[in-house]
C-alpha positions in Angstrom: 152.1 75.2 21.3 153.0 74.3 24.9 154.2 70.9 24.1 157.3 72.3 22.2 158.8 75.1 24.1 162.4 74.1 24.6 164.9 73.7 21.7 166.8 70.9 23.6 163.5 69.1 24.4 162.4 69.2 20.7 165.8 67.7 19.7 165.4 64.9 22.4 161.9 64.2 21.1 162.9 64.0 17.6 165.8 61.7 18.6 163.4 59.5 20.4 161.7 58.9 17.0 165.2 58.3 15.4 165.4 61.6 13.6 168.5 63.7 14.2 167.3 67.3 14.4 170.0 70.0 14.5 169.4 73.1 16.4 168.4 75.1 13.4 165.5 72.7 12.7 164.5 72.5 16.4 164.5 76.4 16.7 162.3 76.7 13.6 159.9 74.2 15.0 159.7 76.1 18.4 159.3 79.4 16.5 156.5 78.0 14.2 154.6 77.1 17.4 155.2 80.4 19.2 154.3 82.5 16.3 151.7 80.1 14.7 153.4 80.3 11.3 153.9 77.8 8.6 157.3 76.4 8.0 158.7 76.2 4.4 161.5 73.5 4.1 163.5 73.7 0.8 166.1 71.4 -0.3 167.3 68.7 -2.6 165.0 65.7 -2.9 165.7 63.0 -0.3 167.3 65.0 2.6 164.6 64.4 4.9 162.0 67.4 4.6 158.8 65.3 4.4 160.1 63.1 7.3 160.1 66.2 9.6 156.4 66.6 9.3 155.8 62.8 9.9 158.0 62.9 13.1 156.4 66.1 14.2 153.0 64.4 14.2 154.3 61.4 16.1 155.9 63.7 18.7 152.7 65.6 19.1 150.6 62.5 19.0 148.2 64.1 16.5 147.1 63.2 12.9 149.3 63.9 10.0 147.2 65.3 7.1 149.0 65.2 3.8 148.5 67.2 0.7 150.5 65.9 -2.2 151.0 68.7 -4.7 151.2 68.1 -8.6 150.6 70.1 -11.6 147.0 70.9 -12.1 146.0 70.5 -8.5 143.0 72.8 -7.8 141.0 74.0 -4.9 138.4 71.4 -5.2 141.0 68.4 -4.8 142.8 70.3 -1.9 139.9 71.8 0.1 136.6 70.0 -0.3 134.2 68.3 -2.7 130.6 67.6 -2.7 129.3 64.1 -2.4 127.2 64.2 -5.5 126.2 60.4 -5.2 124.6 61.1 -1.8 123.1 64.5 -2.9 121.5 62.7 -5.9 120.1 60.1 -3.5 118.7 62.7 -1.3 117.0 64.6 -4.1 115.4 61.3 -5.3 114.1 60.6 -1.9 112.9 64.0 -1.5 110.8 63.7 -4.6 108.3 61.3 -2.4 108.2 63.6 0.6 106.5 67.1 0.3 107.9 68.5 3.3 111.5 67.3 2.2 111.0 68.9 -1.2 110.1 72.2 0.3 113.3 72.3 2.2 115.5 70.6 -0.5 117.3 73.8 -1.6 118.5 74.5 1.9 119.5 70.8 2.8 121.2 69.8 -0.4 124.3 71.7 0.5 124.6 70.4 4.0 127.5 69.4 6.0 126.4 65.8 5.6 127.4 65.9 1.9 130.7 67.8 2.4 133.8 65.9 1.8 136.7 67.3 3.6 140.0 67.2 1.7 143.4 67.8 3.3 143.2 71.7 3.7 139.6 71.8 5.2 140.3 68.6 7.2 143.3 70.4 9.1 141.3 73.4 9.7 138.4 71.5 11.0 140.4 69.0 13.1 138.6 68.9 16.5 141.8 68.3 18.5 142.6 68.1 21.4 146.0 68.9 19.7 146.4 70.7 16.4 146.8 68.6 13.3 150.1 68.6 11.3 149.3 69.7 7.7 152.0 68.6 5.2 151.9 70.4 1.8 154.3 68.4 0.1 156.3 69.4 -3.0 154.4 72.8 -3.3 156.7 73.7 -6.1 155.0 71.1 -8.3 151.8 72.9 -8.1 150.7 76.0 -10.4 151.1 79.7 -9.4 147.4 79.8 -9.1 147.3 77.2 -6.3 149.9 79.1 -4.5 147.7 82.1 -4.5 144.9 80.0 -3.2 147.0 78.9 -0.2 147.5 82.5 1.0 144.2 82.7 2.9 144.8 79.3 4.5 148.3 80.1 5.5 147.4 83.8 6.7 144.4 83.3 8.6 143.9 79.4 8.9 140.5 79.7 7.5 138.9 78.4 4.3 135.5 79.6 2.8 133.0 77.0 1.3 130.6 79.3 -0.8 127.5 77.1 0.0 128.0 76.9 3.7 130.3 79.8 4.9 133.8 80.4 6.3 135.5 77.6 8.5 138.1 79.1 10.9 140.4 76.7 12.8 139.8 76.7 16.6 143.4 75.4 17.0 145.6 76.4 14.0 147.3 73.4 12.4 150.9 73.1 12.4 151.7 73.6 8.6 154.9 72.3 6.9 155.5 73.0 3.3 158.2 71.2 1.3 159.8 72.3 -1.9 162.5 70.7 -4.0 163.1 74.0 -5.8 162.1 72.7 -9.2 160.7 76.4 -9.8 161.0 79.5 -7.7 158.0 80.0 -5.3 156.4 83.5 -5.2 157.3 86.0 -2.5 153.9 86.3 -1.0 153.8 82.6 -0.1 157.4 82.8 1.4 156.6 85.8 3.5 154.0 83.8 5.3 156.3 81.2 6.3 159.3 80.6 8.4 162.0 79.5 6.0 164.6 76.7 6.5 167.0 75.3 4.0 167.6 71.5 4.6 171.0 70.6 3.3 172.7 67.2 3.0 173.8 65.8 6.2 177.4 66.1 7.5 179.2 62.7 7.8 178.9 62.7 11.6 175.0 63.4 11.4 174.7 60.8 8.5 176.5 58.2 10.5 174.3 58.8 13.4 171.2 58.5 11.3 172.3 55.2 10.0 173.1 53.9 13.4 169.7 55.0 14.8 167.6 53.7 11.9 169.6 50.4 11.3 171.2 49.4 14.6 171.8 45.8 13.2 174.2 47.1 10.7 177.9 46.5 11.2 179.6 49.6 12.6 182.5 49.5 10.2 180.2 49.0 7.3 177.9 51.8 8.3 181.1 54.1 8.5 182.1 53.0 4.9 178.7 53.7 3.7 178.7 57.2 5.2 182.2 57.9 3.7 181.1 56.6 0.2 177.9 58.7 0.2 179.7 61.8 1.2 182.2 61.3 -1.5 179.4 60.6 -4.1 177.9 63.9 -3.4 181.1 65.6 -4.4 180.5 64.3 -8.0 178.6 66.4 -10.4 175.8 63.9 -10.9 172.5 65.1 -12.4 170.7 64.0 -9.2 173.0 63.6 -6.1 171.8 61.0 -3.6 170.2 62.1 -0.4 169.9 60.5 3.0 166.8 58.6 1.8 169.1 56.7 -0.6 171.7 56.3 2.1 169.2 54.4 4.2 167.8 52.5 1.2 171.3 51.4 0.4 172.2 50.5 4.0 169.0 48.4 4.2 169.8 46.7 0.8 173.4 45.8 2.0 172.1 44.5 5.3 169.7 42.2 3.4 172.6 41.0 1.1 174.6 40.2 4.2 177.7 41.8 2.9 180.4 43.1 5.5 182.6 45.2 3.2 182.2 47.5 0.3 183.8 46.6 -3.1 183.8 48.3 -6.5 181.8 45.4 -7.9 179.2 45.7 -5.2 178.8 49.5 -5.6 178.0 49.0 -9.3 175.7 46.0 -8.7 173.6 48.2 -6.3 174.0 51.6 -8.1 170.4 51.4 -8.8 169.4 52.0 -5.1 171.7 55.1 -5.0 171.4 56.7 -8.5 168.2 57.1 -10.5 169.3 58.4 -13.8 171.0 56.5 -16.5 173.8 59.1 -17.1 174.6 59.1 -13.5 175.1 55.2 -13.4 177.3 55.6 -16.5 179.3 58.2 -14.9 179.8 56.1 -11.8 180.9 53.2 -14.0 183.5 55.3 -15.5 184.7 56.5 -12.1 187.9 55.4 -10.3 185.8 53.3 -7.7 188.8 52.2 -5.5 189.6 55.9 -5.0 185.9 56.8 -4.4 185.6 53.9 -1.7 188.7 55.3 0.0 186.9 58.5 0.6 188.7 60.5 -2.1 186.8 62.4 -4.6 187.6 61.1 -8.0 189.6 63.3 -10.4 186.8 64.7 -12.8 189.4 64.6 -15.7 190.1 61.0 -15.4 188.0 58.1 -15.8 188.5 54.3 -15.6 186.0 51.8 -16.9 185.1 49.1 -14.3 183.2 45.9 -15.1 
């Protein structure tokens, strides 16, 4: 893809969309274009994997086509379906026309009645630039669906038995995300460029906050960053990601606060933590020490009300 040929240029373009892309991500994006290979982004939920696809679509000024995976997802929902209502109407209209009845068998499975689902829509995207296809949370789908994806990811083509094979004139830019709720099979991984997306460093997280919420007080943004970095050192069931950082920052900005306190942290804990046991564990933590940027001693607890 000629639009993304330099690593520094990719980083600059992502930065213009308020996404802080490190060199590893920018390099992976460049190689995906050069090699026409999908990218598999793995990491904890909330670290910005899905956002990569959204930003990439904006950078390339091309449509983002999203397939949200879930247990039980099958080829029909991901690839195509027939518009049965229109087909039935076509059949009824043909009953009153001898010529239409004669050609009914060849016209009933016509492109007019084909509903393009995300995979086929990405393959058939006319351009001028390739679409960005996001296959989100692929680890939630079944192994059978993974096997179905292999043809799409290898050859950028899909087959509709009633019509034939559609091959992409311009292979879409494909990004798959996984939260590692299960291990993906090796055949799928071999077809992709792999990148682990980790929690951001303190410096990167602070920059993300300042880019996304420039109205937030600088000292408060620094305190939020320090607190979030420390929270991730606690063995929560679900550690908060950058998505929770931004949500909490917006919440605090809306509340008009200028400093973090233990009481405020507990009042807004539901923005950061999503499990009852995690909130209870936070309540039993030495919050003064946590807000000072020191990881609480796991052997000690102090109830805060």
